[in-house]
C-alpha positions as a printed NumPy array, in Angstrom:
array([[-39.685, 138.901, 130.003],
       [-40.696, 136.808, 126.995],
       [-38.588, 139.002, 124.731],
       [-35.51 , 138.623, 126.99 ],
       [-35.882, 134.807, 127.088],
       [-36.274, 134.665, 123.323],
       [-33.135, 136.766, 122.76 ],
       [-31.15 , 134.694, 125.255],
       [-32.137, 131.456, 123.569],
       [-31.341, 132.852, 120.148],
       [-27.896, 134.027, 121.341],
       [-27.108, 130.66 , 122.895],
       [-28.187, 128.885, 119.709],
       [-25.959, 131.142, 117.623],
       [-22.938, 130.467, 119.881],
       [-23.574, 126.733, 119.677],
       [-23.797, 126.927, 115.885],
       [-20.496, 128.813, 115.677],
       [-18.83 , 126.339, 118.03 ],
       [-20.087, 123.382, 115.995],
       [-18.899, 124.987, 112.761],
       [-15.503, 125.603, 114.358],
       [-15.255, 121.957, 115.36 ],
       [-16.129, 120.857, 111.838],
       [-13.46 , 123.153, 110.386],
       [-10.869, 121.827, 112.814],
       [-11.679, 118.302, 111.703],
       [-11.161, 119.304, 108.039],
       [ -7.668, 120.645, 108.639],
       [ -4.893, 118.689, 106.874],
       [ -1.965, 117.541, 108.993],
       [  1.223, 116.815, 107.001],
       [  3.246, 113.879, 108.258],
       [  6.734, 115.277, 108.876],
       [  8.129, 111.731, 108.793],
       [  6.787, 110.954, 105.305],
       [  9.329, 108.808, 103.466],
       [  9.748, 106.244, 100.724],
       [ 12.284, 103.492, 100.099],
       [ 13.518, 102.744,  96.578],
       [ 14.741,  99.269,  95.637],
       [ 16.225,  98.036,  92.354],
       [ 16.341,  94.562,  90.846],
       [ 19.961,  95.222,  89.821],
       [ 22.587,  97.955,  89.906],
       [ 24.218,  96.934,  86.616],
       [ 22.836,  96.329,  83.148],
       [ 24.24 ,  94.641,  80.056],
       [ 22.927,  96.61 ,  77.086],
       [ 23.397,  95.247,  73.562],
       [ 21.583,  95.597,  70.255],
       [ 20.615,  91.927,  70.414],
       [ 18.86 ,  92.027,  73.814],
       [ 16.884,  95.257,  73.316],
       [ 13.52 ,  93.725,  74.249],
       [ 14.789,  91.975,  77.381],
       [ 14.078,  93.459,  80.796],
       [ 17.035,  95.41 ,  82.147],
       [ 15.942,  96.677,  85.571],
       [ 12.843,  97.093,  87.708],
       [ 12.453,  99.798,  90.336],
       [  9.923,  99.621,  93.146],
       [  9.231, 101.871,  96.103],
       [  7.104, 102.052,  99.218],
       [  3.949, 104.128,  99.395],
       [  4.372, 107.545, 101.009],
       [  2.064, 108.476, 103.893],
       [  1.636, 112.263, 103.922],
       [ -0.692, 112.045, 106.92 ],
       [ -3.937, 112.233, 104.986],
       [ -5.63 , 110.604, 102.   ],
       [ -3.468, 112.196,  99.32 ],
       [ -3.285, 111.505,  95.589],
       [  0.463, 110.924,  95.46 ],
       [  2.299, 111.181,  92.129],
       [  5.618, 109.341,  91.798],
       [  8.438, 110.286,  89.421],
       [ 11.622, 108.314,  88.775],
       [ 14.599, 110.607,  88.234],
       [ 17.913, 109.675,  86.563],
       [ 21.052, 111.82 ,  86.468],
       [ 24.773, 111.506,  85.853],
       [ 26.638, 110.46 ,  88.966],
       [ 28.103, 113.409,  90.858],
       [ 25.789, 116.09 ,  89.412],
       [ 23.463, 116.213,  92.445],
       [ 20.48 , 115.815,  90.104],
       [ 21.041, 119.272,  88.627],
       [ 19.653, 117.951,  85.333],
       [ 17.433, 114.877,  85.253],
       [ 15.578, 112.526,  82.96 ],
       [ 12.161, 112.092,  84.568],
       [  9.576, 109.318,  84.241],
       [  6.17 , 110.205,  85.693],
       [  4.538, 106.93 ,  86.722],
       [  1.462, 108.354,  88.432],
       [  0.336, 106.351,  91.461],
       [  2.242, 103.195,  90.456],
       [  4.756, 101.755,  92.903],
       [  7.065, 100.179,  90.328],
       [  8.55 , 100.779,  86.89 ],
       [ 10.444,  98.391,  84.601],
       [ 12.808,  99.243,  81.762],
       [ 13.858,  97.113,  78.82 ],
       [ 17.43 ,  97.353,  77.573],
       [ 16.212,  99.483,  74.644],
       [ 14.394, 101.884,  76.971],
       [ 17.447, 102.078,  79.192],
       [ 19.695, 102.755,  76.218],
       [ 17.323, 105.512,  75.042],
       [ 17.526, 107.018,  78.516],
       [ 21.323, 107.067,  78.369],
       [ 21.247, 108.673,  74.922],
       [ 18.856, 111.33 ,  76.198],
       [ 21.245, 112.162,  79.021],
       [ 24.288, 112.255,  76.747],
       [ 23.829, 112.217,  72.966],
       [ 27.585, 112.217,  72.335],
       [ 28.218, 108.634,  73.425],
       [ 31.293, 107.056,  71.784],
       [ 30.994, 103.95 ,  69.613],
       [ 32.563, 101.788,  72.349],
       [ 31.551, 103.512,  75.578],
       [ 33.004, 102.717,  78.961],
       [ 30.833, 102.006,  81.974],
       [ 28.472, 104.937,  82.481],
       [ 27.297, 105.429,  86.106],
       [ 23.918, 106.991,  86.841],
       [ 22.123, 107.894,  90.042],
       [ 18.431, 107.11 ,  90.511],
       [ 15.829, 108.297,  92.996],
       [ 12.05 , 108.432,  93.272],
       [ 10.208, 111.684,  93.957],
       [  6.753, 111.759,  95.575],
       [  4.517, 114.827,  95.259],
       [  0.971, 115.825,  96.173],
       [  0.95 , 119.358,  94.759],
       [  2.938, 122.571,  94.809],
       [  1.972, 123.42 ,  98.407],
       [  3.637, 120.351,  99.912],
       [  7.39 , 119.745,  99.893],
       [  8.245, 116.687,  97.734],
       [  9.604, 113.54 ,  99.374],
       [ 12.704, 111.912,  97.854],
       [ 14.044, 108.416,  98.366],
       [ 17.657, 107.586,  99.058],
       [ 19.75 , 107.377,  95.877],
       [ 20.408, 104.111,  94.046],
       [ 23.192, 103.578,  91.492],
       [ 23.018, 102.098,  88.006],
       [ 25.972, 101.273,  85.759],
       [ 25.801, 100.207,  82.115],
       [ 27.703, 100.605,  78.853],
       [ 25.156, 102.054,  76.411],
       [ 25.66 , 102.303,  72.677],
       [ 25.095, 105.503,  70.647],
       [ 21.634, 105.552,  69.111],
       [ 21.121, 109.24 ,  68.461],
       [ 22.91 , 111.632,  66.135],
       [ 22.835, 115.272,  67.174],
       [ 22.022, 117.633,  64.285],
       [ 24.914, 119.455,  62.646],
       [ 22.812, 122.503,  61.772],
       [ 23.32 , 125.652,  63.778],
       [ 20.366, 127.764,  64.822],
       [ 20.581, 131.281,  66.157],
       [ 18.376, 134.091,  67.417],
       [ 18.487, 137.272,  65.336],
       [ 16.863, 140.684,  65.63 ],
       [ 16.797, 143.742,  67.91 ],
       [ 15.746, 141.525,  70.825],
       [ 19.267, 140.118,  70.518],
       [ 22.121, 141.914,  68.777],
       [ 20.086, 143.378,  65.911],
       [ 19.305, 142.23 ,  62.408],
       [ 22.381, 140.643,  60.799],
       [ 24.512, 143.184,  58.98 ],
       [ 27.831, 144.949,  59.313],
       [ 27.977, 144.651,  63.107],
       [ 25.096, 142.503,  64.338],
       [ 25.222, 138.749,  64.156],
       [ 23.303, 135.611,  65.109],
       [ 23.256, 134.435,  68.694],
       [ 23.955, 130.793,  67.965],
       [ 22.436, 128.349,  70.448],
       [ 24.097, 125.026,  71.405],
       [ 22.137, 121.822,  70.944],
       [ 21.071, 120.101,  74.174],
       [ 20.481, 116.402,  73.589],
       [ 18.67 , 116.018,  76.909],
       [ 15.732, 118.137,  75.724],
       [ 16.224, 117.554,  71.983],
       [ 16.477, 121.254,  71.322],
       [ 18.732, 124.295,  71.043],
       [ 19.035, 125.977,  74.432],
       [ 20.793, 129.129,  75.643],
       [ 20.575, 131.475,  78.597],
       [ 20.82 , 135.045,  77.336],
       [ 19.971, 138.686,  78.005],
       [ 17.262, 139.927,  75.646],
       [ 16.1  , 143.421,  74.758],
       [ 12.532, 144.5  ,  74.138],
       [ 12.   , 144.116,  70.407],
       [ 11.428, 141.721,  67.491],
       [ 13.368, 138.556,  66.724],
       [ 13.377, 135.38 ,  64.633],
       [ 15.459, 132.221,  64.343],
       [ 17.493, 131.19 ,  61.305],
       [ 19.54 , 128.151,  60.355],
       [ 23.271, 128.295,  59.655],
       [ 23.27 , 132.119,  59.628],
       [ 21.256, 132.127,  56.396],
       [ 17.801, 133.561,  55.713],
       [ 17.079, 130.627,  53.384],
       [ 15.604, 128.751,  56.368],
       [ 14.114, 130.804,  59.176],
       [ 11.378, 130.397,  61.752],
       [  8.875, 132.943,  63.066],
       [  5.295, 132.97 ,  64.247],
       [  2.675, 134.752,  66.302],
       [  3.79 , 136.144,  69.667],
       [  2.073, 134.399,  72.591],
       [  2.778, 132.999,  76.052],
       [  6.401, 131.95 ,  75.636],
       [  6.46 , 130.119,  78.963],
       [  3.968, 127.611,  77.543],
       [  5.644, 127.406,  74.146],
       [  4.874, 129.245,  70.912],
       [  4.473, 127.413,  67.591],
       [  6.881, 128.423,  64.825],
       [  6.449, 128.226,  61.048],
       [  8.989, 128.537,  58.229],
       [  9.217, 132.168,  57.13 ],
       [  6.732, 133.227,  59.825],
       [  6.279, 136.759,  61.164],
       [  8.651, 138.45 ,  63.608],
       [  8.244, 137.432,  67.229],
       [  8.493, 140.028,  69.999],
       [ 10.013, 140.344,  73.455],
       [  8.029, 142.93 ,  75.42 ],
       [ 10.015, 142.973,  78.668],
       [ 13.828, 143.061,  78.609],
       [ 15.606, 140.627,  80.893],
       [ 17.648, 137.448,  81.095],
       [ 15.851, 134.381,  79.785],
       [ 16.358, 130.725,  78.967],
       [ 15.471, 130.225,  75.301],
       [ 14.686, 126.715,  74.039],
       [ 14.147, 126.153,  70.319],
       [ 12.728, 122.828,  69.129],
       [ 12.913, 122.281,  65.364],
       [ 10.833, 119.76 ,  63.42 ],
       [ 11.894, 118.302,  60.091],
       [ 10.461, 115.96 ,  57.481],
       [ 11.965, 112.68 ,  56.274],
       [ 14.203, 114.563,  53.848],
       [ 15.566, 116.82 ,  56.593],
       [ 13.716, 119.96 ,  55.516],
       [ 12.554, 122.244,  58.319],
       [  8.78 , 122.074,  58.749],
       [  8.304, 124.162,  61.876],
       [  9.096, 124.162,  65.553],
       [  8.385, 125.612,  68.958],
       [ 10.084, 128.204,  71.126],
       [  9.843, 128.288,  74.913],
       [ 11.23 , 131.289,  76.808],
       [ 11.358, 131.357,  80.607],
       [ 12.91 , 133.851,  83.085]])
């Protein structure tokens, strides 16, 4: 009888322990607020940018705190894009947990030049769209504010390089010769680099300037998605898996314009 009572008590205690643990786990579950939202406001929708007022404040953006339904470490990012592009390509400003961000006229002009580095000397009004993005990690869908507009007439303050850079080698069309040639890459002022989407073969490759081996970049093959450092005259790089990739080449130069190195990023 004593043994039966002991076993019964032990079983009941175990069930109670499991039940308590289950309750604790239920309490730890995160509930995402499906109505999470933020409202973006701007101090102005127009800006007067000149070389003489560069240090003056142009615009201030502020937004309401997003409630995801739990105590989340929310990260806010202001995104700017050309009007009518549906934010296909953006200039982003990560402001962490802050609920506002101000721009001087110089900062705003730099932003415009980053979006379009081919601004004319006397540009017309240039409309942008602005929104704030709130995130708490990859597992939770970001929250976006409604879109605000911004119109200004920026002045050109960036000169795109005239040099051409191309990918050469069996990973592309082969080493330059009778039939093979460089795969020249257009310069993208938004990322300050040469960018092209292309099909690549498994094999070695390098980059060279103006279709001439006098200035070329190579390096040590690594994780291209995180960026690989390039050096002048470096070793051949290698593509191990054929496929279609986005190749971004960033070139660094010294004060005299000589190539000092760079970085290549390759993503599927």
